[in-house]
C-alpha positions, 0 to 999 in steps of 0.5 A, a space after each residue: 681346851 689348848 691344854 689337851 694332849 694331841 696324839 696324832 697328826 692331822 690328816 687332810 683336814 679340812 677347815 670350814 667356817 663355822 656355820 658353813 655346810 656344803 662342799 669345801 670352796 677354794 680358800 677353805 684350807 686343807 691341812 695335812 701332817 700325816 707323813 713321816 715327821 709331820 707334826 701338826 696335832 690340832 688347827 682351829 679357824 679364827 678368821 679366813 686368814 687366821 688360824 690357831 695351830 698346834 704342833 705335837 711335841 717332839 716324839 723323843 723330848 715331850 718338853 720341845 716343839 722345834 719344828 713345824 712339818 705340815 702341808 696346806 692346800 687348797 689356797 686362793 690367791 692373796 689369802 
C-alpha cells in the first residue's frame, strides 16, 4: 500500500497502462531518479495523464519530504 516504506529510487522505470503488452510507445512515460539527490521512490499509473508519485523522505530527517527531484522522458505532445 501507499504506507509502505520506500527504500530506493526508481531507475528508468517505464510506466505502462494495465493490460498493455508490447514495446513502450511515445507517451508511455519513463521516470528516473537514480542520480545524486533523486528521491522518487514509486510511480503508479492512474490514467494517461495522471500518475501517483511517491517521494522518499529526506535522508537526514525522515519526517520531511521537501524536494522533488526526478526526470521524465518519452512524453508525447500535449501529454
